[in-house]
N, C-alpha and C positions, 0 to 999 in steps of 0.2 A: 541602331535602326537597320532593318533588312534592306539590302540594295536590290532594286528591281530593274530588270533590263528594259530598254526602250521597246515599244511595240512596233513591229514591222507590218505595214499594210501595203503589200506589194513593194514599190520603190519608195514609199513614204515612211519615214521614221517618226513615230509619235512618242514624244518625250515630254512629260511623263506619260505612262500608258493610260490615258484618261480620255473618254469619248462622251460628248454630249448626245444623249439619246434623242432621236427624232420624236417630237411630240406635236400632234396636230394642233394648229392654231397658236402654238407657243414658240417653236424654234425657227421662227422666221428670221430674216436678216437683222432686224434691230436687236432681238434677244441674243442672237449669236454674237453680235458686236459687243454687247455688254459682257457676256461670259468670256469672250476672247480678250477683252481689255483687262479684266481682272486677272486672267491667267498669264498676262504678258505675251499672248500669242502662242502659248504652249498648249498642246492637246489637239483633239480633232473634234470639229463641231459640224454636226450633220443637219441638213435641211429637214423641214417637216415633210410628211409623206407626199410624194408626187405620183399621181396615177398615170400608168403607162399610156392608156388610151387617150387621156386628156393631153398628155405631152405630144403624142404623135399627131393629134388633131389640132395642136397649137391653141388650146383653150387659153383665153386671155388671162384668167386668174392664175392658171398654172405657169404661164410664161413669166408672170411677176414673181411667183414663188421660187423659181429657179435662179433668180438674180442673186449674185454674190458680190459683196463688196470687194474692191480691188485688193484689199489687204488680206482677204481670206485665202489661205493656202495650207493644205490642199483644199480644193472645193469638193464638198462631199454631198451627194444627192442620195436620198432614199427613195426607191421605187416600189410601188405596189402594183401587182398585176396577177391575173389569173390565167390569161391566154398566152401560151409560150410564144406564138408568132408576134403578138403585140409587144410583149416584153422585149423580144429580140429587136424589133423595129425601134423601140424607144432607146435601147442601149446603143444601137447603131447611130441614131440621131445625136445622142450625147457625144459620141466619139467624133462623128463627122463634123459637128458644129462646135466642138471644143467647149461644151457646156459644163463639164466637171472633170475632176481628176480621180474620183473614186465613186463607185456605185455600191450602195447597200440595198439589199432586197428585204422587203417587209413580209415576214411570216409570223409575226407576233401580235398583230392587232386583234383584240378580242371583242370589238364593238359589233353589235348585231348587224348593222348595215353592211359590214364587211364579211363576217362569217356566214351570213345567210346566203351569200353568193359563192361560198366556198373559198373565200380569200383569207388573208391574214393567218391567224393561228389555227384555222380549220384546215388549211391547205396541206401541210406536211403529212396529214393522215393518208392522203392519196399519193403514195410513193412514186408511181410513174409520172404523175403530173409535176410533182416537185422536181424530179430529175429532168424532165423536159424543159421546165422553166430555167433551171440552173444551166442546162446545156446551152440554151439559146442565149442567155445573158453572157455567159463566159465566152462563147464562141464569137459573139459580136462585139465584145468589149475591147478587143485589140490589146493595147498596152495598159488599159485601166484595170486596176484590181477590183474584183467583185467580192463583196462580203454579204453575209445574211444575218438577220436577227430573228430569233424564234422563241417560243415558249416550250415548256416541258411536253405539252400535248394538249388535247382537247379537254380531258378530265382525267381523273385518276384511273379510269378503266381504259383510256385510250392515250397512252403515253407514246410519244413519237420521237423524242429528241435524239436518242442514240441512233436510230435508223436514219433520221434526217442528217445527222452529223456525218455519218459514213457516206451517204449519197453526196453530200457537199464536197467532201474530200475527193471522191471519185470524179466529180464533175469540174474540179479545178477552182473551187471557191477558195479565196485567200485567207479568210478568217470567219469565225462564227461567234456571235453574241447570244448568250442564253439568259432569258429572264426566268428565274427560278420559280415560276408559277404556271399553272395550267390556264387555259382560256376560261374555264369555269370559275376560277378564283378571281378573275379580273385583277383587282389590286388589293384584295382583302387578304387577311391572314399574314403569315410570315413566308418570305421567299425561301425556297429550298436551296441553300447553298451547296448541300451535298450533291445535288444534281449537276451543278457546275463542275465540281470536282470529278464526278463520274464522266462527264463529257470530255474533260481535259485528258483523262486516262484513255478514253475511247478513241480520240482523234489526236494523238500526239503530233501528227504531221503538220498541223497548222495552229495558229494562235486561237485560243478560246478566251472570250471576254465574258465577265460576269455582270449581271444586271439584277437589281432588286434589293430594296431596303438599304441603299447607301444614302444616309442622311447627313453624314459628316465625313471629313477626310479620314478620321480614325476608322470609320466603317469600311472605307475603300481599302485601307491598308490591311485591315483584319480579313476582308474577303480574299485578298490575294494570298495572304499567309495561309488561311484555312483551306482554300480550294486549289491552290497552285495555278490559278488562271493567269493569263498573260496581260490582262488589262481589265479595266472596269468601265461600264457604261452607266452614266448618271442621268436619271430622268427626273422623277418628281422631287428628288432631294434638292434640286436647284430652283424650284418654283419660288419666286420671291427671294431667292438667294443666289444671284449670279456671281457673287463674290466667293461662292463655294469653290469655284475653279481656281481662284487664288489660293484658297486653303489647301486644295489638292496639290498644287505645285509646291507649296511650302512643305507639306507633309512628305511628299515623295523625295524632295530634295533636302529635307532636314534643315530648312532655312528659317523657320519661324512658326509662330502659333496661329491658331485660327482667328479670323477676323471677328471682332465684336463691335460692330458699328452702333453708334448712338442713333436714336430715332431721327435726329437732324440729318445724319449721313444717309440713312435709309431713305428719307424723304427726297433728298437730292437725287438719289438713284432713281426713285420713282418718277420724278419729273423728267429726268433725262430719258428714261425708258419710253414714257408717253410721247415726248418730243420726237424721238427717233421713229416711233411708229407713225406719227403724223407725217414726217418727212418721207418715209418709205411709201405710205399710202398715197401721199400727195394731198392730204386734207387733214388739218389739225383736229377738227371735231371728230372725224372718223377714227383718227389715231387715239384720241383720248377715250373714246367709247370702246375701242378695242382693248385699251389698257385696263378697263374696269375689272376684267376677270383676274387681274394680278393683284388688286388692292389687298384682299384678305390675306394672300400669301405673304406679301411684304410686311404686313402689320401684325402677323401672328406673334403672340406673346407680349406685345406692347399694350400698355393701358390706354386703350382707345375705346370710348363708349360706343354702344350700339347705334345711337343716333348719328354720331359722327361717321361711323363706318357706312351707314346708309347714305349719308350725304356724299361721301367720297365715291361711293359706288354709282352715283348718277351724275358725276361731273361731265362736262362736255367741252371744256376749253382748258388750255394750260394755265391761264390766269386763275380760273376757278379752282383747278387742282392745287395750285400753289397757295391760294388763299385758304382753302380748307386745311391743308397740311400745316400752314403757319399758325393755325389756331390750336394746334396740339402742343403738349408739353414736349418740345423737341429735344430737351436735355436728358430725356430718359436714356438710361444705360441699356445695353443689350440685355434682354431678359434671360434669366436662367431657365434652361429647358426649352428655349425657343426652337431648337432644332428637333426634328422628328417628323412623323408622317404629315404630308400635305397632299392636296389633290384628292383624286377619287380613291376611296378605300373599300368600296363594296366588294363582296365576295360571294361564293357559292351561288353563282348565277347559272341558269340553264343556258347553254350555248345554242344560239339559233343557227341551224345548219340547213342546207338544201335537203329536200326529201330523200330519204334512203342513203344519206351520206355515209353512215357508219356501217352499212351492210357489208361492204367489201373494200378494203384499203387499196385494192388494185383496179377497181372499176371506176373509171373516170368519166363515164358517159353523162353524169349529172352536170358536168361543167361545159360551158360553151363560151364563145367569144362575147356573148351578151352579158356574161358575168362581170365584165370589166366595168369599173366605175368610171364615170365621165367627168368627175371633178376631183381636184386634189385638195390636200390639207386635212383629210379626215372628215 
């Protein structure tokens, strides 16, 4: 087995070099707890997207989203912002109030409500704006390392990742994660791992992390061998599979095989996940309702009829969830081929952008402070 070096994120050593990707509505404190437990506390687990305007204005939902369990270390926050001044204020607030130990900046989100304001994966096209945001973030971060996550570009005609990588190095960013798709691809098609290798060659000064199509621990090892990247960022591959982080630790350390839980073991994790959500939200019913989105991911590959899936998707209490799960054949073994694409897979989408966005990559007049979103979590 090839030995891989630990990942350095500023003063933080991430061993093995595995990061949980920020995912809106998914990587809240309960889900991070599950992933961290399966990994034995190894790796880096990033919060879901926090909007800089909402943080500065102390939006109630946002203040809940930045809560970290006392066992989480380092505490990692991902910020989304379009206005450099607001980003700088948010970073300074995090430092002054000791809200996190690491800040990641979102330049990868492809959803229309973000890109139509010039944010997420649309933003790196405007090189001066990207530079200004990175400068404000790094200059206000003090001792906290600042990293960024991005995509290849807006579409095949507007590729930005190499320029963005060089700007990041020049502005003092600590590490870069690249999702090997354009915004237009969303989550469809196949991730371009060659782009990750090109970025690593282009910015050898700092760590480069690869993201895209990591569905198993073997995929993670293969990405690192093929691209030379310094670490991996796992997103959709862990949906309904928080034990994937245990698999990753075992693969990188050469200590064991991948987990193959029975349906009974999966059901136990499902109930725990729903309970943690209820405790975090402060309301069992709301927690179980929030958990519904995870049901199909957990049950993928198992023999569970469509009617039972429908019933599980409308549960509203832990007792009801337990009762429905207990009616299943819980002795089912882990299904062959259960790993693979989960979550959104649409591709070839038209990217929604501000008027005239693509006319000039150096004209940033289309962006104003009004482009800041006022809610967090995507």
